[in-house]
C-alpha positions in Angstrom: 13.6 -5.4 21.9 17.3 -4.9 21.1 17.6 -8.7 20.7 14.6 -8.8 18.4 15.8 -5.9 16.2 19.3 -7.5 16.0 17.8 -10.8 15.0 15.7 -9.2 12.2 18.6 -7.2 10.9 20.8 -10.3 10.9 18.2 -12.6 9.3 17.3 -10.1 6.6 21.0 -9.6 5.8 21.8 -13.3 5.8 18.9 -14.2 3.6 18.6 -17.7 5.1 14.9 -17.2 5.8 12.4 -15.7 3.4 11.9 -12.0 4.3 8.1 -12.6 4.7 8.9 -15.3 7.4 11.3 -12.9 9.2 8.8 -10.1 9.1 6.0 -12.4 10.3 8.0 -13.7 13.2 9.1 -10.1 14.0 5.4 -9.0 14.2 4.3 -11.8 16.6 7.3 -11.5 18.9 7.0 -7.7 18.9 3.3 -8.0 19.9 4.2 -10.7 22.5 6.8 -8.3 24.0 4.2 -5.6 24.1 6.8 -2.8 24.7 4.3 0.1 25.0 1.2 0.6 27.1 -0.9 1.4 24.1 -0.7 1.3 20.3 1.4 -1.8 19.9 -0.8 -3.2 17.2 -0.9 -0.1 15.1 2.8 0.4 15.5 3.5 -3.2 14.5 1.5 -2.7 11.3 3.3 0.6 10.5 6.7 -1.1 11.1 5.6 -4.1 9.1 4.9 -1.8 6.2 8.4 -0.4 6.6 10.0 -3.8 6.7 8.0 -5.0 3.7 9.1 -1.9 1.7 12.7 -2.4 2.6 12.4 -6.0 1.5 11.2 -5.0 -2.0 7.4 -5.2 -1.5 6.6 -1.8 -3.1 2.9 -2.5 -3.4 2.3 -2.3 0.3 1.4 1.4 0.8 -1.2 1.2 -1.9 -3.5 -1.2 -0.1 -4.3 -1.3 3.6 -3.1 -4.3 5.6 -4.8 -2.6 8.6 -8.2 -3.0 6.9 -7.6 -6.7 6.1 -6.7 -7.3 9.7 -9.7 -5.3 10.9 -12.1 -7.5 8.8 -10.5 -10.6 10.2 -10.0 -9.5 13.8 -11.2 -12.7 15.4 -8.8 -14.9 13.4 -6.0 -12.3 14.1 -6.4 -12.6 17.8 -6.7 -16.4 17.7 -3.6 -16.8 15.6 -1.7 -14.4 17.9 -2.8 -16.3 21.0 -1.9 -19.7 19.6 1.6 -18.7 18.6 2.3 -16.4 21.5 1.4 -19.2 23.9 4.4 -21.2 22.6 7.0 -18.5 22.0 8.7 -18.9 25.4 8.7 -22.7 25.2 11.2 -25.2 23.8 9.7 -25.3 20.3 7.6 -22.3 19.4 4.7 -23.0 17.0 5.0 -20.2 14.4 2.5 -21.9 12.0 -0.8 -20.3 13.3 0.5 -16.8 13.1 2.5 -17.1 9.9 -0.4 -18.7 8.1 -2.7 -15.8 9.2 0.0 -13.2 8.3 0.7 -14.6 4.9 -3.0 -15.0 4.1 -3.5 -11.4 5.1 -0.7 -10.2 2.8 -2.2 -12.3 0.0 -5.6 -10.7 0.6 -4.0 -7.2 0.7 -2.5 -8.0 -2.8 -5.9 -9.2 -4.1 -7.6 -6.0 -2.9 -5.0 -4.0 -4.7 -5.3 -6.1 -7.8 -9.1 -5.5 -7.9 -8.5 -1.8 -7.5 -6.1 -1.8 -10.4 -8.5 -3.8 -12.5 -11.3 -1.3 -11.8 -8.9 1.5 -12.6 -8.0 -0.1 -15.9 -11.6 -0.5 -16.8 -12.4 3.1 -15.9 -9.4 4.5 -17.8 -9.7 2.1 -20.8 -12.4 4.1 -22.5 -10.4 7.4 -22.3 -9.0 9.0 -25.4 -5.2 8.6 -25.7 -4.5 12.3 -24.8 -6.9 12.1 -21.8 -5.1 9.0 -20.5 -1.7 10.7 -21.0 -2.9 13.7 -19.0 -4.3 11.6 -16.1 -1.0 9.6 -15.9 1.0 12.8 -16.0 -1.0 14.3 -13.1 -0.6 11.1 -11.1 3.1 11.1 -11.6 3.7 14.9 -11.0 0.8 15.8 -8.7 -0.6 18.5 -11.0 -0.7 19.8 -14.5 -1.6 23.1 -16.3 -3.1 23.4 -19.7 0.2 24.6 -21.1 1.9 21.4 -19.8 -0.9 19.3 -21.4 -0.2 21.0 -24.7 3.5 20.3 -24.3 2.9 16.7 -23.3 0.4 15.8 -26.0 1.2 18.2 -28.9 -2.6 18.5 -29.3 -4.7 21.5 -30.1 -5.3 23.7 -27.0 -9.1 23.8 -27.5 -9.2 20.0 -27.9 -7.4 19.6 -24.7 -9.6 22.1 -22.9 -12.6 20.0 -23.9 -10.9 16.8 -22.8 -9.8 18.3 -19.4 -13.4 19.5 -18.9 -14.7 16.0 -19.6 -12.0 14.5 -17.2 -13.2 16.9 -14.5 -16.9 16.0 -15.1 -16.2 12.3 -14.9 -14.2 12.7 -11.7 -10.8 11.7 -13.0 -9.3 15.2 -12.3 -10.2 18.2 -10.3 -9.6 21.8 -11.5 -8.0 24.3 -9.1 -8.1 28.0 -9.8 -9.6 30.0 -12.7 -8.5 31.1 -16.1 -4.8 31.0 -17.1 -3.8 30.3 -13.4 -5.8 27.1 -13.2 -4.3 23.6 -12.9 -5.5 20.1 -12.5 -5.0 17.5 -9.8 -6.2 14.0 -8.8 -9.4 14.4 -6.7 
């Protein structure tokens, strides 16, 4: 494990291999080493997310690589076996695993892209103030009516009606009652 971690650090720092190749090789070798009795697959995917984030792939937490692998479990195990069977030999064949890994990352991006397109479609028909309020809540986690007035400069009663509509349409959820109420993403 120490040798593998050292290799990954050195390769990522040197930049001689693309980070996705380094991460892909790391995953298959980690799984071949199988350092723990249980949970190696889940841990490898969590650490893969960390390595991808550190390499600048900021989209990774917003779409599940785990679900992509789960849907392609047979291909996952086949690619692992094919590559792992050659790792200890003179010339390891990285191609089966790296092809699967890169296809999985591509599918993960496509799923996220579809989510974003659906979100754009849903939000596209919102009035400007409503869209501003939803974006504010997404960025800050919550918003009060007073913050909505400050954000948009719109009339308080207009914003109350728009917030009520956003709650009815499922874009926001209201917490509390009266002046102490605030809005969050459901």
